[in-house]
Each structure stands twice: as structure tokens, then as C-alpha cells.
MDAnalysis code that builds the backbone (N, CA, C; Angstrom):
import MDAnalysis as mda
import numpy as np

u = mda.Universe.empty(642, n_residues=214, atom_resindex=np.repeat(np.arange(214), 3), trajectory=True)
u.add_TopologyAttr("name", ["N", "CA", "C"] * 214)
u.add_TopologyAttr("resid", np.arange(1, 215))
u.add_TopologyAttr("resname", ["MET", "SER", "VAL", "PHE", "ILE", "ALA", "HIS", "ALA", "THR", "SER", "LEU", "PHE", "ARG", "ARG", "SER", "LEU", "GLY", "VAL", "PRO", "GLY", "ARG", "LEU", "LYS", "THR", "LEU", "ASN", "VAL", "PRO", "PRO", "LEU", "TYR", "TYR", "LEU", "LYS", "PRO", "SER", "ALA", "LEU", "ALA", "ILE", "LEU", "THR", "PRO", "GLY", "ILE", "ILE", "ALA", "ILE", "ASP", "ALA", "LEU", "LEU", "THR", "ALA", "ASN", "VAL", "VAL", "GLU", "LEU", "THR", "TRP", "ARG", "ARG", "TRP", "ARG", "ASN", "PRO", "PRO", "GLU", "THR", "ALA", "GLU", "ASN", "GLY", "GLY", "VAL", "PRO", "ALA", "LEU", "ARG", "PRO", "TRP", "TRP", "LEU", "ARG", "VAL", "ALA", "VAL", "CYS", "THR", "MET", "GLU", "VAL", "THR", "VAL", "GLY", "THR", "LEU", "LEU", "ALA", "CYS", "SER", "LEU", "LEU", "ILE", "HIS", "ARG", "SER", "ARG", "THR", "GLY", "ALA", "LEU", "LEU", "SER", "ILE", "LEU", "PRO", "PRO", "LYS", "ASN", "PRO", "LYS", "ALA", "ALA", "PRO", "THR", "GLY", "LEU", "ASN", "ARG", "ARG", "ILE", "PHE", "ILE", "GLN", "ASN", "ALA", "GLY", "ASN", "TRP", "ARG", "THR", "ASN", "GLY", "THR", "ILE", "PHE", "PRO", "LEU", "SER", "ALA", "CYS", "THR", "LEU", "THR", "ARG", "VAL", "GLU", "GLN", "LYS", "VAL", "LEU", "PHE", "LEU", "GLN", "VAL", "LYS", "GLY", "MET", "TYR", "GLY", "GLY", "TRP", "LYS", "PHE", "ASP", "LEU", "ASN", "LYS", "ALA", "PHE", "VAL", "ASP", "GLY", "GLU", "PRO", "ILE", "THR", "SER", "VAL", "GLU", "THR", "ALA", "CYS", "GLU", "ILE", "LEU", "ALA", "THR", "ARG", "TRP", "LYS", "GLU", "ALA", "GLY", "GLY", "GLN", "GLY", "THR", "ILE", "LEU", "THR", "SER"])
u.atoms.positions = np.array([
    [-1.574, 47.193, -113.978],
    [-0.995, 47.443, -112.672],
    [0.276, 48.310, -112.795],
    [1.025, 48.124, -113.903],
    [2.264, 48.907, -114.081],
    [1.991, 50.395, -114.145],
    [0.797, 50.778, -114.728],
    [0.450, 52.143, -114.830],
    [0.275, 52.781, -113.446],
    [-0.402, 52.041, -112.543],
    [-0.585, 52.552, -111.162],
    [0.752, 52.688, -110.466],
    [1.621, 51.718, -110.648],
    [2.963, 51.756, -110.012],
    [3.748, 52.942, -110.507],
    [3.693, 53.167, -111.834],
    [4.432, 54.298, -112.421],
    [3.920, 55.633, -111.886],
    [2.599, 55.781, -111.808],
    [2.019, 57.031, -111.260],
    [2.397, 57.214, -109.788],
    [2.351, 56.120, -109.031],
    [2.737, 56.194, -107.603],
    [4.194, 56.572, -107.454],
    [5.040, 56.013, -108.297],
    [6.458, 56.301, -108.209],
    [6.750, 57.766, -108.518],
    [6.034, 58.286, -109.479],
    [6.242, 59.662, -109.924],
    [5.907, 60.652, -108.798],
    [5.058, 60.263, -107.875],
    [4.722, 61.153, -106.754],
    [5.891, 61.432, -105.863],
    [6.888, 60.499, -105.819],
    [7.999, 60.634, -104.936],
    [9.224, 61.247, -105.647],
    [9.090, 61.473, -106.945],
    [10.187, 62.104, -107.659],
    [10.106, 63.654, -107.498],
    [11.232, 64.256, -107.574],
    [11.258, 65.725, -107.532],
    [10.700, 66.292, -108.824],
    [9.680, 67.134, -108.702],
    [8.984, 67.640, -109.894],
    [9.451, 69.068, -110.188],
    [9.367, 69.424, -111.487],
    [9.695, 70.782, -111.878],
    [8.538, 71.699, -111.591],
    [7.385, 71.168, -111.323],
    [6.214, 71.994, -111.045],
    [6.102, 72.440, -109.614],
    [5.496, 73.605, -109.453],
    [5.242, 74.147, -108.100],
    [3.754, 74.562, -108.028],
    [3.131, 74.334, -106.877],
    [1.743, 74.737, -106.723],
    [1.603, 76.268, -106.924],
    [0.523, 76.687, -107.496],
    [0.301, 78.119, -107.738],
    [-1.133, 78.433, -107.891],
    [-1.417, 79.712, -107.917],
    [-2.790, 80.181, -108.152],
    [-2.775, 81.153, -109.329],
    [-3.779, 81.051, -110.152],
    [-3.876, 81.889, -111.316],
    [-4.558, 83.195, -110.930],
    [-3.807, 84.258, -110.977],
    [-4.400, 85.541, -110.683],
    [-5.007, 86.139, -111.973],
    [-5.645, 87.305, -111.840],
    [-6.244, 87.931, -112.973],
    [-5.241, 88.210, -114.061],
    [-5.505, 87.752, -115.305],
    [-4.653, 88.018, -116.427],
    [-5.292, 89.017, -117.398],
    [-4.422, 89.658, -118.175],
    [-4.949, 90.607, -119.142],
    [-5.476, 89.888, -120.385],
    [-5.114, 88.624, -120.538],
    [-5.562, 87.838, -121.695],
    [-6.236, 86.568, -121.179],
    [-7.163, 86.016, -121.966],
    [-7.833, 84.795, -121.520],
    [-6.873, 83.612, -121.578],
    [-7.161, 82.507, -120.929],
    [-6.265, 81.333, -120.968],
    [-6.189, 80.782, -122.388],
    [-5.073, 80.154, -122.699],
    [-4.870, 79.578, -123.983],
    [-5.914, 78.461, -124.259],
    [-6.222, 77.712, -123.221],
    [-7.174, 76.609, -123.343],
    [-8.021, 76.523, -122.068],
    [-9.303, 76.229, -122.261],
    [-10.174, 76.022, -121.099],
    [-11.299, 75.030, -121.498],
    [-11.536, 74.111, -120.612],
    [-12.628, 73.165, -120.757],
    [-13.297, 72.914, -119.413],
    [-14.619, 73.108, -119.365],
    [-15.322, 72.847, -118.106],
    [-15.195, 71.382, -117.703],
    [-14.824, 71.130, -116.455],
    [-14.670, 69.711, -116.017],
    [-15.921, 68.930, -116.246],
    [-15.755, 67.663, -116.587],
    [-16.897, 66.791, -116.853],
    [-17.651, 66.437, -115.564],
    [-18.830, 65.877, -115.712],
    [-19.591, 65.432, -114.551],
    [-18.850, 64.351, -113.803],
    [-18.150, 63.490, -114.528],
    [-17.374, 62.416, -113.851],
    [-16.285, 63.003, -112.957],
    [-15.610, 64.053, -113.443],
    [-14.541, 64.676, -112.653],
    [-15.107, 65.357, -111.410],
    [-16.267, 65.995, -111.565],
    [-16.866, 66.681, -110.426],
    [-17.368, 65.699, -109.384],
    [-17.899, 64.584, -109.829],
    [-18.528, 63.613, -108.930],
    [-17.512, 62.546, -108.437],
    [-16.272, 62.654, -108.841],
    [-15.274, 61.645, -108.438],
    [-15.184, 61.460, -106.892],
    [-15.089, 62.534, -106.098],
    [-15.017, 62.329, -104.654],
    [-16.213, 61.543, -104.116],
    [-17.400, 61.828, -104.595],
    [-18.590, 61.110, -104.163],
    [-18.595, 59.667, -104.566],
    [-18.133, 59.411, -105.828],
    [-18.068, 58.054, -106.331],
    [-17.082, 57.241, -105.494],
    [-15.944, 57.831, -105.160],
    [-14.946, 57.136, -104.358],
    [-15.485, 56.849, -102.944],
    [-16.248, 57.771, -102.394],
    [-16.816, 57.553, -101.053],
    [-17.802, 56.387, -101.115],
    [-18.623, 56.335, -102.166],
    [-19.545, 55.213, -102.307],
    [-18.788, 53.887, -102.535],
    [-17.737, 53.986, -103.320],
    [-16.894, 52.799, -103.587],
    [-16.272, 52.269, -102.262],
    [-15.783, 53.191, -101.433],
    [-15.223, 52.743, -100.132],
    [-16.258, 52.142, -99.255],
    [-17.471, 52.715, -99.210],
    [-18.546, 52.194, -98.383],
    [-18.996, 50.800, -98.846],
    [-19.155, 50.639, -100.167],
    [-19.538, 49.356, -100.694],
    [-18.477, 48.291, -100.451],
    [-17.236, 48.689, -100.649],
    [-16.121, 47.749, -100.436],
    [-16.087, 47.275, -98.970],
    [-16.239, 48.230, -98.071],
    [-16.210, 47.877, -96.628],
    [-17.363, 46.917, -96.294],
    [-18.531, 47.167, -96.857],
    [-19.700, 46.334, -96.559],
    [-19.544, 44.923, -97.141],
    [-18.998, 44.833, -98.362],
    [-18.786, 43.534, -99.002],
    [-17.730, 42.732, -98.210],
    [-16.669, 43.389, -97.811],
    [-15.630, 42.720, -97.050],
    [-16.179, 42.211, -95.729],
    [-16.958, 43.016, -95.071],
    [-17.553, 42.616, -93.750],
    [-18.492, 41.422, -93.955],
    [-19.270, 41.465, -95.032],
    [-20.187, 40.390, -95.325],
    [-19.441, 39.085, -95.624],
    [-18.366, 39.211, -96.409],
    [-17.554, 38.026, -96.743],
    [-16.917, 37.417, -95.473],
    [-16.389, 38.276, -94.658],
    [-15.621, 37.764, -93.500],
    [-16.519, 37.195, -92.420],
    [-17.656, 37.805, -92.178],
    [-18.518, 37.379, -91.070],
    [-19.637, 36.439, -91.440],
    [-20.026, 36.421, -92.728],
    [-21.246, 35.670, -93.056],
    [-21.100, 34.698, -94.218],
    [-19.915, 34.586, -94.752],
    [-19.744, 33.649, -95.888],
    [-19.540, 32.240, -95.305],
    [-20.584, 31.444, -95.435],
    [-20.574, 30.149, -94.812],
    [-20.558, 29.004, -95.853],
    [-20.350, 27.819, -95.345],
    [-20.380, 26.647, -96.159],
    [-21.801, 26.379, -96.616],
    [-22.007, 25.527, -97.671],
    [-23.356, 25.210, -98.128],
    [-24.225, 24.654, -96.990],
    [-25.529, 24.887, -97.001],
    [-26.473, 24.436, -95.961],
    [-26.375, 22.930, -95.701],
    [-26.139, 22.141, -96.710],
    [-26.160, 20.677, -96.541],
    [-24.976, 20.210, -95.685],
    [-23.995, 21.067, -95.460],
    [-22.849, 20.633, -94.671],
    [-23.127, 20.848, -93.141],
    [-24.234, 21.554, -92.828],
    [-24.532, 21.799, -91.438],
    [-24.989, 20.478, -90.738],
    [-24.610, 20.404, -89.478],
    [-24.959, 19.212, -88.702],
    [-26.290, 19.433, -87.968],
    [-27.170, 18.399, -88.079],
    [-28.451, 18.460, -87.374],
    [-29.295, 19.694, -87.732],
    [-29.180, 20.152, -88.953],
    [-29.969, 21.307, -89.411],
    [-29.558, 22.611, -88.807],
    [-28.362, 22.678, -88.226],
    [-27.886, 23.913, -87.632],
    [-27.358, 24.870, -88.686],
    [-26.684, 25.910, -88.180],
    [-26.101, 26.931, -89.042],
    [-24.752, 26.406, -89.572],
    [-24.543, 26.504, -90.896],
    [-23.300, 26.024, -91.462],
    [-22.105, 26.806, -90.922],
    [-20.961, 26.179, -90.851],
    [-19.753, 26.861, -90.380],
    [-19.250, 27.858, -91.394],
    [-18.479, 28.822, -90.939],
    [-17.878, 29.809, -91.842],
    [-16.891, 29.110, -92.773],
    [-16.696, 29.716, -93.909],
    [-15.679, 29.206, -94.814],
    [-14.303, 29.277, -94.173],
    [-13.329, 28.490, -94.637],
    [-12.009, 28.569, -94.040],
    [-11.460, 29.971, -94.036],
    [-10.711, 30.304, -92.980],
    [-10.237, 31.693, -92.853],
    [-9.358, 32.116, -94.004],
    [-8.518, 31.237, -94.494],
    [-7.622, 31.598, -95.570],
    [-8.375, 31.899, -96.882],
    [-9.521, 31.220, -97.085],
    [-10.302, 31.510, -98.264],
    [-11.016, 32.847, -98.126],
    [-11.510, 33.143, -96.943],
    [-12.128, 34.433, -96.711],
    [-11.143, 35.585, -96.829],
    [-9.915, 35.382, -96.342],
    [-8.870, 36.379, -96.460],
    [-8.538, 36.644, -97.927],
    [-8.461, 35.600, -98.713],
    [-8.160, 35.758, -100.160],
    [-9.238, 36.547, -100.871],
    [-10.503, 36.225, -100.603],
    [-11.599, 36.901, -101.256],
    [-11.703, 38.343, -100.785],
    [-11.499, 38.548, -99.498],
    [-11.523, 39.948, -98.961],
    [-10.408, 40.785, -99.577],
    [-9.234, 40.218, -99.754],
    [-8.113, 40.897, -100.377],
    [-8.431, 41.274, -101.794],
    [-9.074, 40.371, -102.528],
    [-9.495, 40.638, -103.899],
    [-10.502, 41.775, -103.956],
    [-11.457, 41.763, -103.021],
    [-12.468, 42.824, -102.983],
    [-11.869, 44.210, -102.705],
    [-10.938, 44.226, -101.759],
    [-10.279, 45.496, -101.418],
    [-9.429, 45.988, -102.604],
    [-8.791, 45.054, -103.283],
    [-7.947, 45.399, -104.441],
    [-8.774, 46.026, -105.553],
    [-9.913, 45.392, -105.855],
    [-10.779, 45.930, -106.897],
    [-11.307, 47.296, -106.553],
    [-11.745, 47.510, -105.304],
    [-12.204, 48.805, -104.882],
    [-11.147, 49.858, -104.925],
    [-9.912, 49.481, -104.563],
    [-8.783, 50.449, -104.558],
    [-8.401, 50.823, -105.998],
    [-8.373, 49.820, -106.874],
    [-8.008, 50.106, -108.262],
    [-9.039, 51.006, -108.938],
    [-10.315, 50.814, -108.583],
    [-11.355, 51.684, -109.149],
    [-11.164, 53.123, -108.689],
    [-10.906, 53.307, -107.383],
    [-10.683, 54.648, -106.868],
    [-9.441, 55.313, -107.466],
    [-8.328, 54.527, -107.587],
    [-7.124, 55.075, -108.188],
    [-7.301, 55.435, -109.643],
    [-8.085, 54.624, -110.358],
    [-8.350, 54.930, -111.784],
    [-9.078, 56.276, -111.923],
    [-10.077, 56.478, -111.091],
    [-10.823, 57.721, -111.154],
    [-9.936, 58.910, -110.820],
    [-9.075, 58.768, -109.801],
    [-8.225, 59.888, -109.375],
    [-7.193, 60.204, -110.468],
    [-6.621, 59.129, -111.063],
    [-5.604, 59.378, -112.116],
    [-6.254, 60.016, -113.321],
    [-7.428, 59.555, -113.712],
    [-8.114, 60.132, -114.871],
    [-8.400, 61.611, -114.644],
    [-8.883, 61.935, -113.418],
    [-9.197, 63.325, -113.154],
    [-7.983, 64.191, -113.086],
    [-6.905, 63.690, -112.462],
    [-5.699, 64.524, -112.305],
    [-4.900, 64.693, -113.604],
    [-5.162, 63.803, -114.606],
    [-4.441, 63.877, -115.868],
    [-5.323, 64.421, -117.013],
    [-6.476, 64.926, -116.674],
    [-7.338, 65.563, -117.684],
    [-7.185, 67.077, -117.511],
    [-6.644, 67.728, -118.545],
    [-6.434, 69.160, -118.488],
    [-7.730, 69.947, -118.553],
    [-7.881, 70.956, -117.721],
    [-9.025, 71.805, -117.740],
    [-8.681, 73.246, -118.154],
    [-7.443, 73.685, -117.839],
    [-7.017, 75.025, -118.199],
    [-5.506, 75.031, -118.442],
    [-5.118, 75.771, -119.467],
    [-3.727, 75.924, -119.839],
    [-3.501, 77.398, -120.151],
    [-2.552, 78.039, -119.447],
    [-2.255, 79.418, -119.716],
    [-0.754, 79.655, -119.749],
    [-0.313, 80.456, -120.677],
    [1.105, 80.826, -120.756],
    [1.294, 82.087, -119.962],
    [2.136, 82.017, -118.934],
    [2.343, 83.149, -118.036],
    [3.403, 84.102, -118.593],
    [3.340, 85.364, -118.193],
    [4.350, 86.330, -118.593],
    [5.710, 85.918, -117.986],
    [6.832, 86.414, -118.546],
    [8.131, 86.106, -117.984],
    [8.234, 86.633, -116.533],
    [8.989, 85.893, -115.729],
    [9.215, 86.363, -114.347],
    [9.843, 87.726, -114.347],
    [10.836, 87.885, -115.177],
    [11.536, 89.185, -115.318],
    [10.983, 89.925, -116.536],
    [10.224, 91.015, -116.337],
    [9.592, 91.729, -117.446],
    [10.628, 92.249, -118.469],
    [11.875, 92.419, -118.025],
    [12.896, 92.938, -118.934],
    [13.555, 91.859, -119.783],
    [13.305, 90.597, -119.414],
    [13.939, 89.514, -120.138],
    [13.184, 89.198, -121.445],
    [13.875, 88.669, -122.379],
    [13.279, 88.325, -123.679],
    [12.290, 87.173, -123.464],
    [11.076, 87.244, -124.086],
    [10.056, 86.234, -123.865],
    [10.332, 84.919, -124.624],
    [11.295, 84.178, -124.138],
    [11.655, 82.920, -124.778],
    [11.175, 81.770, -123.875],
    [11.278, 80.512, -124.396],
    [10.863, 79.375, -123.641],
    [11.679, 79.163, -122.388],
    [12.860, 79.747, -122.270],
    [13.726, 79.555, -121.089],
    [13.279, 80.344, -119.912],
    [12.549, 81.440, -120.136],
    [12.115, 82.255, -118.983],
    [10.581, 82.382, -118.947],
    [9.880, 81.581, -119.737],
    [8.436, 81.587, -119.680],
    [7.945, 80.398, -118.870],
    [6.763, 80.499, -118.334],
    [6.169, 79.434, -117.526],
    [4.713, 79.203, -117.990],
    [4.206, 78.026, -117.674],
    [2.807, 77.729, -117.972],
    [2.069, 77.366, -116.692],
    [0.800, 77.621, -116.689],
    [-0.046, 77.269, -115.549],
    [-1.047, 76.221, -116.011],
    [-1.135, 75.125, -115.286],
    [-2.036, 74.058, -115.656],
    [-3.029, 73.803, -114.493],
    [-4.264, 73.636, -114.870],
    [-5.282, 73.130, -113.956],
    [-5.831, 71.825, -114.489],
    [-5.881, 70.822, -113.644],
    [-6.490, 69.553, -114.066],
    [-7.968, 69.586, -113.655],
    [-8.677, 68.561, -114.059],
    [-10.129, 68.546, -113.799],
    [-10.446, 68.465, -112.313],
    [-9.435, 68.195, -111.463],
    [-9.698, 68.082, -110.033],
    [-9.295, 69.319, -109.243],
    [-8.675, 70.301, -109.872],
    [-8.281, 71.513, -109.184],
    [-9.501, 72.411, -108.918],
    [-9.504, 73.015, -107.748],
    [-10.615, 73.883, -107.376],
    [-10.252, 75.338, -107.559],
    [-11.188, 76.136, -107.998],
    [-11.065, 77.577, -108.116],
    [-9.800, 77.963, -108.931],
    [-8.886, 78.691, -108.307],
    [-7.718, 79.175, -109.041],
    [-6.461, 78.334, -108.805],
    [-6.592, 77.206, -108.119],
    [-5.411, 76.380, -107.768],
    [-4.944, 75.621, -109.009],
    [-3.634, 75.406, -109.086],
    [-3.063, 74.636, -110.188],
    [-1.595, 74.426, -109.960],
    [-0.866, 74.165, -111.056],
    [0.551, 73.902, -110.996],
    [1.279, 74.710, -112.087],
    [2.435, 75.254, -111.717],
    [3.224, 76.067, -112.654],
    [4.476, 75.248, -113.048],
    [4.732, 75.205, -114.359],
    [5.916, 74.514, -114.907],
    [6.696, 75.449, -115.797],
    [8.011, 75.255, -115.873],
    [8.784, 76.013, -116.858],
    [8.420, 75.581, -118.276],
    [8.210, 76.515, -119.156],
    [7.794, 76.195, -120.503],
    [8.871, 75.369, -121.230],
    [10.111, 75.631, -120.881],
    [11.191, 74.921, -121.609],
    [11.176, 73.402, -121.343],
    [10.470, 72.944, -120.284],
    [10.424, 71.542, -119.966],
    [9.166, 70.865, -120.502],
    [8.305, 71.635, -121.226],
    [7.014, 71.124, -121.667],
    [6.985, 70.890, -123.173],
    [6.279, 69.818, -123.534],
    [6.066, 69.495, -124.948],
    [4.580, 69.265, -125.158],
    [4.014, 70.008, -126.115],
    [2.556, 69.898, -126.403],
    [2.417, 69.290, -127.828],
    [1.759, 68.147, -127.855],
    [1.674, 67.375, -129.103],
    [0.243, 66.982, -129.412],
    [-0.118, 67.018, -130.655],
    [-1.445, 66.567, -131.087],
    [-1.378, 65.082, -131.301],
    [-2.097, 64.288, -130.502],
    [-2.031, 62.842, -130.614],
    [-3.259, 62.263, -131.308],
    [-4.343, 63.005, -131.336],
    [-5.550, 62.616, -132.063],
    [-6.123, 63.832, -132.717],
    [-7.149, 63.661, -133.521],
    [-7.728, 64.790, -134.232],
    [-8.206, 65.877, -133.258],
    [-8.805, 65.470, -132.133],
    [-9.342, 66.438, -131.203],
    [-8.667, 66.361, -129.809],
    [-7.476, 65.844, -129.772],
    [-6.805, 65.651, -128.453],
    [-5.374, 66.148, -128.547],
    [-4.969, 66.978, -127.608],
    [-3.590, 67.374, -127.394],
    [-3.058, 66.728, -126.135],
    [-1.739, 66.481, -126.096],
    [-1.199, 65.847, -124.910],
    [0.067, 66.615, -124.495],
    [0.049, 67.040, -123.260],
    [1.188, 67.814, -122.694],
    [2.061, 66.939, -121.811],
    [3.329, 66.906, -122.088],
    [4.266, 66.170, -121.267],
    [5.324, 67.128, -120.686],
    [5.753, 66.789, -119.473],
    [6.764, 67.568, -118.777],
    [7.973, 66.714, -118.572],
    [9.138, 67.196, -118.911],
    [10.358, 66.465, -118.785],
    [10.573, 65.900, -117.378],
    [10.884, 64.595, -117.308],
    [11.124, 63.968, -116.036],
    [9.916, 63.454, -115.312],
    [8.719, 63.646, -115.897],
    [7.480, 63.193, -115.257],
    [6.841, 62.064, -116.050],
    [6.255, 61.122, -115.358],
    [5.579, 60.019, -116.036],
    [4.207, 60.494, -116.515],
    [3.830, 60.122, -117.717],
    [2.503, 60.489, -118.225],
    [2.435, 61.958, -118.636],
    [1.252, 62.513, -118.535],
    [1.057, 63.899, -118.913],
    [-0.401, 64.273, -118.766],
    [-0.805, 65.346, -119.472],
    [-2.187, 65.834, -119.368],
    [-2.843, 65.800, -120.768],
    [-4.036, 65.327, -120.780],
    [-4.794, 65.259, -122.032],
    [-5.707, 66.458, -122.109],
    [-5.675, 67.149, -123.262],
    [-6.527, 68.326, -123.482],
    [-7.444, 67.985, -124.649],
    [-8.736, 67.849, -124.319],
    [-9.746, 67.492, -125.281],
    [-10.261, 68.778, -125.947],
    [-10.215, 68.837, -127.265],
    [-10.677, 70.049, -127.982],
    [-12.159, 70.079, -128.184],
    [-12.846, 69.014, -127.864],
    [-14.304, 68.957, -128.048],
    [-14.992, 69.828, -127.009],
    [-15.735, 70.856, -127.454],
    [-16.474, 71.773, -126.568],
    [-15.580, 72.620, -125.693],
    [-14.309, 72.797, -126.093],
    [-13.377, 73.595, -125.334],
    [-13.347, 75.039, -125.838],
    [-12.617, 75.892, -125.095],
    [-12.406, 77.283, -125.486],
    [-10.916, 77.505, -125.745],
    [-10.591, 78.185, -126.804],
    [-9.194, 78.535, -127.118],
    [-9.117, 80.061, -127.258],
    [-8.235, 80.633, -126.481],
    [-8.088, 82.106, -126.457],
    [-9.392, 82.796, -126.086],
    [-10.178, 82.113, -125.239],
    [-11.412, 82.716, -124.746],
    [-12.612, 82.562, -125.629],
    [-12.423, 81.863, -126.808],
    [-13.515, 81.709, -127.749],
    [-13.824, 80.229, -127.900],
    [-15.149, 79.901, -127.995],
    [-15.501, 78.476, -128.204],
    [-14.974, 77.987, -129.548],
    [-14.548, 76.720, -129.565],
    [-14.000, 76.150, -130.790],
    [-15.088, 75.828, -131.750],
    [-14.997, 76.405, -132.975],
    [-15.954, 76.080, -134.040],
    [-15.299, 75.215, -135.119],
    [-13.979, 75.281, -135.153],
    [-13.206, 74.485, -136.104],
    [-11.967, 73.937, -135.418],
    [-11.793, 72.637, -135.374],
    [-10.621, 72.047, -134.681],
    [-9.338, 72.513, -135.326],
    [-9.288, 72.540, -136.659],
    [-8.082, 72.932, -137.358],
    [-7.715, 74.406, -137.068],
    [-8.704, 75.268, -137.065],
    [-8.452, 76.659, -136.740],
    [-7.952, 76.821, -135.316],
    [-8.571, 76.051, -134.396],
    [-8.139, 76.109, -132.990],
    [-6.726, 75.633, -132.882],
    [-6.323, 74.563, -133.611],
    [-4.963, 74.054, -133.555],
    [-3.944, 75.058, -134.104],
    [-4.385, 75.805, -135.131],
    [-3.518, 76.839, -135.708],
    [-3.246, 77.937, -134.663],
    [-4.293, 78.345, -133.956],
    [-4.148, 79.381, -132.921],
    [-3.228, 78.839, -131.812],
    [-3.492, 77.610, -131.379],
    [-2.677, 77.016, -130.293],
    [-1.209, 76.904, -130.747],
    [-1.020, 76.422, -131.972],
    [0.367, 76.271, -132.442],
    [1.092, 77.595, -132.526],
    [0.386, 78.631, -132.989],
    [1.016, 79.972, -133.110],
    [1.385, 80.531, -131.732],
    [0.461, 80.473, -130.800],
    [0.709, 80.997, -129.445],
    [1.818, 80.205, -128.779],
    [1.758, 78.903, -128.938],
    [2.732, 78.005, -128.270],
    [4.140, 78.253, -128.827],
    [4.266, 78.344, -130.110],
    [5.581, 78.541, -130.755],
    [6.125, 79.927, -130.462],
    [5.229, 80.922, -130.462],
    [5.704, 82.305, -130.152],
    [6.287, 82.393, -128.750],
    [5.703, 81.620, -127.842],
    [6.198, 81.641, -126.465],
    [7.490, 80.833, -126.313],
    [7.815, 79.993, -127.304],
    [9.023, 79.184, -127.238],
    [8.769, 77.735, -126.827],
    [7.483, 77.286, -126.956],
    [7.158, 75.933, -126.585],
    [7.617, 74.901, -127.632],
    [7.678, 73.636, -127.167],
    [8.092, 72.541, -128.020],
    [6.911, 71.643, -128.331],
    [6.983, 70.942, -129.450],
    [5.945, 69.983, -129.774],
    [5.362, 70.237, -131.160],
    [4.577, 69.227, -131.616],
    [3.952, 69.305, -132.930],
    [2.436, 69.305, -132.765],
    [1.803, 70.468, -133.056],
    [0.361, 70.594, -132.930],
    [-0.310, 70.467, -134.266],
    [0.317, 71.058, -135.281],
    [-0.266, 70.962, -136.650],
    [0.295, 69.709, -137.287],
    [-0.600, 68.898, -137.820],
    [-0.158, 67.606, -138.396],
    [0.022, 67.735, -139.921],
    [-0.305, 68.855, -140.486],
    [-0.119, 69.004, -141.967],
    [0.415, 70.375, -142.294],
])
């Protein structure tokens, strides 16, 4: 539950990121991974989840009755006590809501595209202080995404095939899976080679973090 609260709280904090759209670049993105089927189908799954939750709650509230042997003269048993039905309905709504939130958080925190943008001022030195990055998560459509200052970002290798990007002042971050991904426009054939390319490009731009583990 603390994870959901932390993510909800971060929505109300002032973020360093600004919405943006990725226009045509002269170079391919640093990282790209086609969104998974789960990410694509998340809206539909949430709609089904909401429908099922509503039906279960309605069934619990209107038709959850006492055992048949409690009925008088073979009639229809009375409904369960209202406080018991309220408790169960609340539990059902909570479970449905947590499932939907889990899917949304997973999709929004799974990186699909990462690109290092040119400096705002072409005459300025290309350091981390005047460079920006463009991020698309698995839920972004077309060219929509978020732009962050590179100086506030840290890219770290947390597993053999997983990189994790964190932004200063924000809870959590974005997971970039190297399995079946593209680096510099080319499919990854070697994870170590891909990490070397990522580390070189990231450091040249002025980024922070540890990508190479050896």
C-alpha cells in the first residue's frame, strides 16, 4: 500500500519534467523497446476489471442472503446485515482498484524510448547542465513523452539486462529492459556491448550513473 501512496503523492509534487513530443531526429534514439502486449491491453483490462468489480459489488449488495435454513416458512432468506455487505463491497472495490493502479503504475514506469536531445542553445557546450532527455513510457502514444534535464537524471544498471533511470526529486523511476531492445537503432545482440554503447553515449552527454559493472 505504501508504494501506491508514494506514487500518488508524487503526482502532486512539482516535477522537473515537461510534456513534449519527439520530432524527427538526425540520430536514432539511444534506447527503444516495443511496448509489451500487457502495456497495450492495459486500458481494456482495466475496463473489464471495472465492469467485473461493479457486477460483483451489485451482486453482494442486492443478493447476498442468509443461508436457506434461516428462512421462515420456506420463504426467501433475508439479506445479510448491511454492515457486513458494506464491508465485503468495500473489500471488492479495494481489490479492483489496486489491480487497476498496479497495471497503470507498471505501464507508466516501464521505459519504451530514451533519447538524448541536442542542447537548447546550439552555441552552448554539450554538457549535462544544458542537455535534456526525452522519455516515453509504455503507455505513451505516438510521439508523446516527457522531457527532463539530463543533469537531474541518473541511469544505473540494476540487473544484468535491466537499467533503471531516476530523476532527482521524483519517487521511483523507469525500468529499461535490454531484452529484445534496440540501442542506437540496432537490435541488441550482446548485452555487454549494448551497455558499453549506452555508457559511452550517456557519459559523453554528461549523464550520471553506473552502467558498466566491471
